[in-house]
C-alpha positions as CSV (number, residue, x, y, z in Angstrom):
1,M,-82.2,-49.9,-116.6
2,Y,-84.7,-50.3,-119.6
3,F,-87.9,-52.9,-119.1
4,L,-89.6,-54.6,-122.0
5,Y,-93.0,-54.8,-122.0
6,F,-94.4,-57.8,-123.6
7,D,-97.9,-58.2,-124.1
8,P,-100.0,-61.1,-125.3
9,T,-100.0,-60.1,-129.1
10,I,-96.5,-59.5,-129.4
11,G,-95.6,-63.0,-127.7
12,A,-98.3,-64.8,-130.0
13,M,-96.5,-62.7,-133.5
14,I,-93.5,-64.0,-132.5
15,V,-94.4,-67.5,-131.8
16,Q,-96.2,-67.3,-135.3
17,A,-93.1,-66.0,-137.0
18,I,-90.7,-69.2,-135.6
19,V,-93.5,-71.7,-136.8
20,A,-93.7,-70.6,-140.4
21,A,-89.9,-70.3,-139.6
22,V,-89.0,-73.6,-139.2
23,A,-92.2,-75.1,-141.5
24,G,-90.7,-72.9,-144.4
25,V,-87.6,-74.0,-143.3
26,L,-88.4,-77.7,-144.0
27,L,-90.6,-77.7,-147.0
28,F,-87.8,-75.5,-148.6
29,S,-85.0,-78.2,-148.5
30,R,-87.5,-80.9,-148.4
31,N,-87.5,-79.3,-152.5
32,L,-84.2,-78.8,-152.6
33,L,-83.2,-82.5,-151.5
34,Y,-85.5,-83.4,-154.0
35,K,-83.8,-81.7,-156.5
36,I,-81.0,-82.2,-156.1
37,K,-81.4,-86.1,-156.0
38,L,-82.8,-86.1,-159.0
39,F,-80.6,-84.0,-160.8
40,F,-78.0,-87.3,-159.6
41,G,-80.3,-89.6,-160.6
42,I,-80.9,-91.5,-157.3
43,I,-84.7,-90.5,-157.7
44,K,-86.8,-91.3,-160.6
45,P,-89.2,-88.5,-161.8
46,N,-92.6,-88.5,-160.6
47,K,-94.9,-89.1,-163.7
48,D,-97.5,-86.4,-164.0
49,L,-101.1,-87.4,-162.2
50,L,-102.9,-85.7,-165.3
51,D,-101.1,-88.4,-168.0
52,D,-103.3,-91.3,-165.8
53,I,-106.7,-89.2,-166.9
54,N,-108.3,-90.3,-170.5
55,I,-110.4,-87.5,-171.2
56,E,-111.7,-88.7,-175.1
57,S,-112.7,-85.5,-177.1
58,S,-116.2,-87.3,-177.5
59,D,-116.6,-87.4,-173.5
60,I,-116.4,-83.0,-173.7
61,E,-118.2,-82.5,-176.8
62,N,-120.5,-84.8,-175.3
63,K,-120.7,-82.8,-171.6
64,K,-120.9,-79.8,-173.8
65,S,-124.1,-80.6,-175.4
66,S,-125.7,-81.7,-172.5
67,D,-124.7,-78.4,-170.2
68,S,-127.2,-76.8,-173.0
């Protein structure tokens, strides 16, 4: 008869693997459901967050000249 020995390190590795697997499945399924809903038109795509930022070229030029 064989007895398996699990030390605390192996137990922690098993728990970490289970937590990582659950988190991976949740994140993957959430992203997949979003893409499916987007494909069928159930939801509208989010606006790009960078579209809300209005930086004029003069602001960039002023920043470069003030750094020098």
